[in-house]
C-alpha positions as CSV (number, residue, x, y, z in Angstrom):
1,M,-9.0,-146.7,-48.0
2,T,-11.1,-147.8,-51.2
3,R,-13.1,-145.4,-53.1
4,E,-16.1,-147.5,-52.2
5,A,-15.5,-146.9,-48.5
6,Q,-15.2,-143.2,-49.0
7,P,-18.1,-141.0,-47.6
8,T,-20.9,-139.7,-49.9
9,L,-22.2,-136.2,-49.6
10,V,-26.0,-136.1,-50.3
11,F,-27.1,-132.5,-50.7
12,I,-30.8,-131.2,-50.5
13,H,-31.7,-128.0,-52.0
14,G,-34.0,-125.2,-50.4
15,T,-37.3,-123.7,-51.5
16,H,-38.3,-123.0,-55.0
17,S,-35.0,-124.4,-56.1
18,S,-33.5,-127.9,-57.4
19,S,-30.3,-129.9,-57.3
20,Y,-29.0,-127.5,-59.9
21,L,-28.4,-125.0,-56.8
22,A,-25.6,-127.4,-55.7
23,S,-24.2,-128.5,-59.3
24,G,-21.1,-126.3,-58.9
25,L,-20.4,-127.7,-55.6
26,I,-21.1,-131.2,-56.6
27,T,-18.6,-130.8,-59.5
28,E,-15.8,-129.2,-57.4
29,L,-16.2,-131.8,-54.7
30,T,-16.0,-134.7,-57.6
31,L,-13.0,-133.0,-59.1
32,R,-11.2,-133.5,-55.9
33,G,-11.9,-136.9,-55.7
34,H,-15.0,-137.1,-53.5
35,R,-18.4,-138.8,-53.8
36,A,-21.3,-136.3,-53.8
37,V,-24.8,-136.1,-55.4
38,A,-27.5,-133.4,-55.2
39,V,-31.2,-134.6,-54.6
40,D,-34.3,-133.3,-56.5
41,L,-37.1,-133.2,-54.3
42,P,-40.4,-134.3,-55.6
43,G,-42.0,-131.5,-57.7
44,H,-38.7,-130.0,-58.4
45,G,-35.8,-130.1,-61.2
46,D,-37.3,-132.4,-63.8
47,E,-40.4,-132.7,-62.1
48,A,-40.9,-128.8,-61.7
49,F,-44.2,-127.1,-62.7
50,Y,-44.2,-124.1,-64.6
51,P,-47.7,-122.4,-65.1
52,R,-48.6,-121.5,-68.7
53,A,-49.2,-117.7,-67.5
54,Y,-45.7,-117.7,-66.0
55,Q,-44.3,-117.9,-69.6
56,A,-43.8,-114.6,-71.5
57,P,-45.9,-112.5,-72.2
58,Q,-47.1,-113.2,-68.6
59,D,-51.0,-113.3,-67.5
60,L,-50.6,-112.1,-63.9
61,Q,-54.4,-112.7,-63.2
62,A,-54.2,-116.4,-64.5
63,L,-50.8,-116.6,-62.8
64,A,-52.7,-115.9,-59.6
65,T,-55.3,-118.9,-60.0
66,E,-53.7,-121.6,-62.2
67,P,-53.8,-124.9,-59.9
68,S,-50.4,-126.5,-59.1
69,P,-49.7,-130.4,-58.7
70,L,-47.3,-129.5,-55.9
71,A,-50.3,-128.4,-53.8
72,K,-50.8,-132.2,-52.8
73,L,-47.1,-132.9,-51.7
74,T,-46.0,-133.4,-48.2
75,I,-43.0,-133.4,-46.3
76,D,-43.5,-137.2,-46.0
77,D,-42.9,-137.1,-49.7
78,Y,-39.7,-135.2,-49.6
79,V,-38.2,-137.6,-46.8
80,E,-39.0,-140.7,-48.7
81,R,-37.1,-139.5,-51.6
82,V,-34.1,-138.6,-49.7
83,V,-34.3,-141.9,-47.6
84,D,-34.3,-143.7,-50.9
85,V,-31.1,-142.0,-51.9
86,V,-29.2,-142.4,-48.6
87,R,-30.2,-146.2,-48.7
88,S,-28.6,-146.5,-52.2
89,A,-25.5,-144.4,-51.2
90,R,-25.0,-146.4,-48.0
91,R,-24.4,-149.5,-50.0
92,H,-21.1,-148.0,-51.0
93,G,-20.0,-146.4,-47.8
94,P,-20.7,-143.8,-45.2
95,V,-23.3,-141.1,-46.0
96,I,-23.1,-137.4,-45.1
97,L,-26.6,-135.4,-45.4
98,A,-26.4,-131.8,-46.0
99,G,-29.3,-129.3,-46.6
100,A,-29.6,-125.7,-47.5
101,S,-32.3,-123.3,-46.3
102,Q,-35.7,-125.0,-46.2
103,G,-33.8,-128.2,-47.0
104,G,-32.7,-128.2,-43.2
105,V,-36.3,-129.4,-42.2
106,V,-35.8,-132.4,-44.5
107,V,-32.5,-133.1,-43.2
108,S,-33.9,-133.3,-39.4
109,R,-36.8,-135.5,-40.7
110,V,-34.5,-137.8,-42.4
111,G,-32.2,-137.8,-39.3
112,N,-35.1,-138.8,-37.2
113,A,-36.2,-141.6,-39.5
114,I,-32.7,-143.2,-40.3
115,P,-30.3,-142.2,-37.9
116,D,-28.3,-145.3,-38.2
117,L,-27.7,-144.8,-41.9
118,L,-26.1,-141.1,-41.5
119,D,-22.6,-140.6,-40.2
120,R,-23.1,-136.9,-40.2
121,V,-25.7,-134.1,-40.8
122,I,-24.7,-130.7,-42.2
123,Y,-26.9,-127.6,-42.1
124,T,-25.6,-124.9,-44.6
125,A,-27.5,-121.7,-43.6
126,A,-30.6,-123.9,-42.9
127,Y,-33.5,-124.0,-40.7
128,C,-33.0,-126.7,-38.0
129,C,-36.1,-126.9,-35.7
130,V,-35.5,-128.1,-32.1
131,D,-37.5,-126.1,-29.5
132,L,-40.3,-125.0,-31.9
133,P,-42.3,-127.3,-34.0
134,N,-41.9,-126.0,-37.6
135,L,-39.8,-123.6,-40.0
136,S,-43.1,-121.1,-39.9
137,A,-42.9,-120.8,-36.1
138,Y,-39.2,-119.5,-36.3
139,L,-40.3,-116.6,-38.7
140,S,-41.9,-114.7,-35.7
141,T,-39.0,-115.1,-33.2
142,E,-36.7,-112.1,-32.3
143,E,-34.0,-113.5,-34.0
144,N,-35.6,-113.4,-37.1
145,A,-36.8,-109.7,-36.8
146,D,-34.1,-108.7,-39.2
147,S,-35.0,-111.0,-41.9
148,L,-35.7,-109.7,-45.3
149,L,-38.0,-112.6,-46.4
150,P,-40.9,-109.8,-47.1
151,K,-38.8,-108.6,-50.1
152,V,-38.8,-111.9,-51.6
153,T,-42.4,-112.6,-50.6
154,A,-43.3,-109.2,-52.4
155,A,-43.2,-111.6,-55.6
156,M,-46.0,-113.6,-54.4
157,A,-48.7,-114.6,-57.1
158,G,-52.1,-115.5,-55.7
159,D,-53.2,-116.8,-52.3
160,P,-51.1,-119.7,-50.8
161,A,-54.2,-120.8,-48.6
162,V,-56.2,-121.4,-51.9
163,L,-53.5,-122.5,-54.4
164,G,-51.9,-124.7,-51.8
165,V,-48.5,-123.4,-53.0
166,A,-46.4,-120.3,-52.3
167,R,-46.1,-119.1,-56.0
168,L,-43.5,-116.5,-56.6
169,N,-43.0,-114.6,-59.8
170,W,-39.3,-114.8,-60.2
171,R,-39.6,-113.4,-63.7
172,T,-41.1,-110.1,-62.5
173,A,-40.1,-107.1,-64.3
174,D,-40.4,-105.0,-61.4
175,P,-36.9,-103.6,-60.7
176,A,-37.6,-102.7,-57.0
177,I,-38.8,-106.4,-56.3
178,I,-35.8,-107.6,-58.2
179,D,-33.4,-105.6,-56.1
180,G,-35.3,-106.9,-53.0
181,I,-34.7,-110.4,-53.9
182,R,-30.9,-109.8,-54.4
183,E,-30.7,-107.8,-51.1
184,C,-32.3,-110.7,-49.2
185,L,-30.7,-113.6,-51.1
186,A,-27.6,-112.4,-53.2
187,G,-25.8,-109.7,-51.6
188,D,-23.5,-108.0,-53.8
189,F,-24.3,-110.4,-56.9
190,T,-24.0,-108.5,-60.1
191,D,-26.9,-107.7,-62.4
192,E,-25.8,-110.8,-64.6
193,A,-25.4,-113.1,-61.8
194,M,-28.7,-112.1,-60.2
195,T,-30.3,-112.7,-63.5
196,R,-28.9,-116.1,-63.9
197,L,-30.0,-116.7,-60.1
198,L,-33.5,-115.8,-60.9
199,N,-33.8,-118.2,-63.9
200,T,-32.8,-121.2,-61.7
201,F,-35.8,-120.9,-59.5
202,Q,-39.1,-122.5,-59.9
203,P,-42.3,-120.7,-59.1
204,D,-44.1,-123.2,-56.8
205,E,-43.4,-124.7,-53.5
206,P,-46.0,-126.6,-51.2
207,V,-47.3,-124.5,-48.3
208,S,-47.5,-127.7,-46.2
209,I,-43.6,-127.9,-46.0
210,P,-42.9,-124.8,-43.7
211,M,-45.9,-126.0,-41.4
212,A,-44.8,-129.5,-41.0
213,D,-43.4,-130.8,-37.8
214,A,-39.5,-130.8,-38.3
215,R,-38.1,-131.3,-34.7
216,G,-34.9,-133.1,-34.5
217,E,-35.5,-135.7,-31.7
218,A,-32.7,-136.4,-29.1
219,H,-33.0,-140.1,-29.4
220,T,-32.6,-140.4,-33.0
221,W,-31.5,-136.9,-35.0
222,G,-29.7,-136.2,-31.7
223,R,-27.3,-139.1,-32.1
224,I,-25.8,-138.3,-35.4
225,P,-22.8,-135.7,-35.2
226,R,-23.7,-132.5,-36.8
227,T,-22.3,-129.4,-38.4
228,Y,-23.7,-126.0,-39.0
229,I,-22.2,-123.8,-41.5
230,R,-23.3,-120.3,-40.8
231,F,-23.6,-117.8,-43.6
232,T,-22.6,-114.5,-41.8
233,Q,-24.1,-112.3,-44.7
234,D,-27.3,-114.1,-44.8
235,R,-30.3,-111.7,-44.8
236,L,-33.0,-114.3,-45.2
237,I,-32.0,-116.3,-42.2
238,P,-30.0,-113.9,-40.2
239,P,-26.9,-115.1,-38.1
240,A,-28.9,-114.5,-34.9
241,L,-31.5,-117.0,-35.8
242,Q,-28.7,-119.4,-37.0
243,D,-27.1,-119.2,-33.6
244,R,-30.4,-119.9,-32.1
245,F,-30.7,-123.2,-33.9
246,I,-27.1,-124.2,-32.9
247,A,-27.8,-123.3,-29.1
248,E,-31.2,-125.0,-29.2
249,A,-29.5,-128.3,-30.5
250,D,-26.5,-128.1,-28.2
251,R,-29.0,-128.0,-25.3
252,L,-31.1,-130.8,-26.5
253,T,-28.0,-133.0,-26.9
254,P,-25.3,-131.7,-24.7
255,D,-23.0,-134.7,-25.2
256,N,-23.1,-134.0,-28.9
257,P,-22.1,-130.4,-29.5
258,T,-22.7,-128.8,-32.9
259,D,-19.4,-128.4,-35.0
260,V,-19.8,-124.6,-35.9
261,R,-18.1,-123.1,-39.1
262,S,-18.7,-119.7,-40.5
263,V,-18.5,-118.4,-44.2
264,A,-18.8,-114.9,-45.3
265,A,-21.8,-115.4,-47.8
266,P,-25.2,-114.5,-48.7
267,H,-28.2,-117.0,-48.4
268,V,-27.6,-118.3,-51.7
269,G,-23.8,-118.5,-51.6
270,P,-23.0,-119.7,-54.3
271,F,-22.4,-122.8,-52.9
272,D,-19.2,-123.5,-55.0
273,R,-17.3,-120.6,-53.3
274,P,-13.9,-122.1,-52.1
275,E,-14.3,-121.5,-48.4
276,L,-17.4,-123.7,-48.2
277,V,-16.0,-126.4,-50.8
278,D,-12.9,-126.5,-48.2
279,I,-15.1,-127.1,-45.2
280,L,-17.0,-129.9,-46.9
281,V,-13.8,-131.5,-48.3
282,E,-12.5,-131.7,-44.7
283,L,-15.8,-133.2,-43.6
284,L,-15.6,-135.7,-46.3
285,T,-12.1,-136.8,-45.6
286,P,-11.7,-140.1,-43.7
C-alpha cells in the first residue's frame, strides 16, 4: 500500500486547550511512519485570546470583566474548521477522526455532517452524547457524580453568562486550587509536569459549546466504525460516565458496536504515553 493510501489521523483537542495537547502523540505516530495532524479549533492555538489582566502582575478584577472575542464562537465554527481539514486529508486516503474530552462533541457533529468521509471515529476519554442532547446535560447524571470538575472550575474568573466564555485562571497562585486541578486532570503528575501542563492551557472557552446539541445520529454518525478509549484513572469524566457513553452508543447502533480499549491514565494522559500510541498505531495500520 502506498503512503498516499494510508489513513490520516485527525485529532481534536479539548476545552481550554490547543493542538499542542497532542503534539507528542503526533510526533510519535509520525516517527512510526503514520500520517497524523492535530487541529486548532477556532479561537485556540495561534488564535487564542489572552486578556491583558491575565498577564503578571494579574489584575483579578479586570480579568473577571474583560470581554473575549471567543464569546461569539459556536459549535458550527468548530465543525466547519474540522470538516475543512478532513476534506483536505481525504484527498490523500482514508481519515480517522479522534477527539479528547470536549473534542468528542465535535467528533460527533462532524460524524453527523460528513459520515462518508470518515473511516473511523475515536473518543479518547471524550464526551459522546447520545441519549442526552449536550455535554452539559451529562454533568448532572448519576454516572458523573464522582467528577472532580468543581476543583477545576474553582479557578473560574468572572460570570460565564456575562462574559460568554468560561474563563479559568490557570495562572492562579493559590496552591489549593492548583492541587485540585492536578487531582482532577493530572493524577500523579509531578510539580514540574503540572506547571508545564498549566502553561499549555488558555483561559477562555465559549460557553455555547457544552450547551450545543451534539447527539450522534444513527443514520449518519452511527454508520461509522467507532472506538472508545477509556481512561481508567480519569477524575473529570469518571469511568462510569465513559461506560454510559459506550452503552448508549451501542443501544443506538446495535449492528455497529463500539470497539472499547482502556488505558490507565488520568484525563490529560499525556497523550503520547506508549500504551495509547500503540492503540492508535493499531487502528491506523491497514
